[in-house]
N, C-alpha and C positions, 0 to 999 in steps of 0.2 A: 504494499500500499504506499509506503514512504516514497518509493520510486516514481509514483504517479503524481506526487504533489507538484513538482516543478512544471511539467507540461500543463497540468490543470491550471495552475496560477497564471502561466503565460497566456493561456486562452481566455480566462475569465477577466484578467485585468484589461483586456482590450475593450470591455464594455464599461469600464469606469471612466467618467468624464476626464478628458485630458488635462483640464485646468484645475482639477480637484487635488488639494493637498491631503494626503492620507498616509497611514502606516498599515502595512499588512499585519494581520494578527493571527488568524487561525483558519483551518479548514474543518468542515464537518463531514464525517464519514459514517455512512449507514451500512452496516453489514446485513447479509441475507438472513442469518440465523443467530440464535443466542450463543451457540457453540463458537461461531466465528467471532462474535463480540468478545467472548472470554479469551479466545486464542489471541486475538489482536492485542487486547489489553495486557495479557501476560507477556507476549513477545516484546511489546514496547517497553514494559518495565524491565524485562531481562536485558534489553539493549541499553539501559541506563537512562531512559526518559522517565520523568517524574509524574506519577498520578497525583494531581492536586486534589482529587476527590470525585466522588460519584454523588449525584443528586437524583432523587426520584422526581420525574416530571411526567405527568399524565400516565402514571402507572408503570413507567419503565425507567431504567437507570441511564443516565448520561454522564460519561466520564470526561474530565478535562485533563489532557495529557500535555505537560510542558516538555517540549523537545530540548534535548541537551544542547543542540546547536540548531539555529534556524535553518529551514530548507526553503530556498527561494523567497526569503523574507518572512516566512510563516513561522510563528513561535510556538504554536500549540495546536492540538487536535481535539476537536469535540467528537467523541465517539458515542453513538447512541445505540442502545439495544433496539432491535427491530420492532416495528409496530405490527399488530395483526393486520393481515391483508395488505401489507406494504408491497408496492410494486417498483419502487425506485431504490437503487442500491449504489454503493460506492461513494465517491466524493461528490457532495451535493451543494456545498456552500463555501464561499470565501468570505471571511469576516475581515472588515477593514475598520480602522479607528480614525475618526475625524475629530477635529477640535469642537465643532458645533454643528447642529442640524441646520443652521442657517446657511451652511455651505452647499447644501444639496436641495434639489427640487422635490420637496416632500410630497407635493401633490401627485407626483408621478409614481410614488412608491407605496408599498403596503406597510402600514404602521403595526408594529408588534410591541404593544406597551403593557401587556398583562402583568409583567414583572416590574414593579416600581424601581427596583435596583438596576434594571437593565433595559431601558427603553431602546428600541432600535427600529430601523426601517429596512425593508427587504425589497430588492429589485430582482424579480424573476427574469431569467434569460433562457434562451434556447441555445444550448451548447452542442452543436453537431447533432441535433435532433433529440437531445437529452435535457431533462429538466435540471436546472441549476439556479442558484440565486446568489446575489451579493448581499451581505448583511452589513449595514452601516451602523456604527455605534460610537459612543463617545468614551467608552472604557474598553479595556482589553478583556478577553474572556477570563484570563487568570485573575484580574482584579475583581471581576464579578463573582467568580467562584469563591474567592477569599471573603468578600463582603457577605455573600450568602451563608458561608460557614459561620462567620462571626455573628450574623443575625440569628441563626438557629441556636448557637450556643448561649446567647443572651435571653432567648425566649423559652 
């Protein structure tokens, strides 16, 4: 899976506005099965990457893995357990961090604000006939994971 990050990032960044100032943050990977999720999670940790934590979201676990070295500018992987009846697999999303939502045309994007710690906008794109999206946020996935862990510890 790691070998696919660089070509994925190269293709997806072509859809980001050229005048936008941003930092690459993470990719989201959706495995086909729970066994594949567990295998990838184990392999990444055995390779020295850091599991920052797993959170249950909509009845399934989503792990945040911090890479020991960035790959094509990507610093972490969001790895989610598969959903029932899921039909889309593999690399699905590129997360980028921007300074402010004022930098983007939010009218043209899908707002994902259900989590007050992590408001974000999604830009669906067609990547060689496959579904993909760019996630614009003002925090890194690692920052959000830490904030969510801190929030749960205090409640």
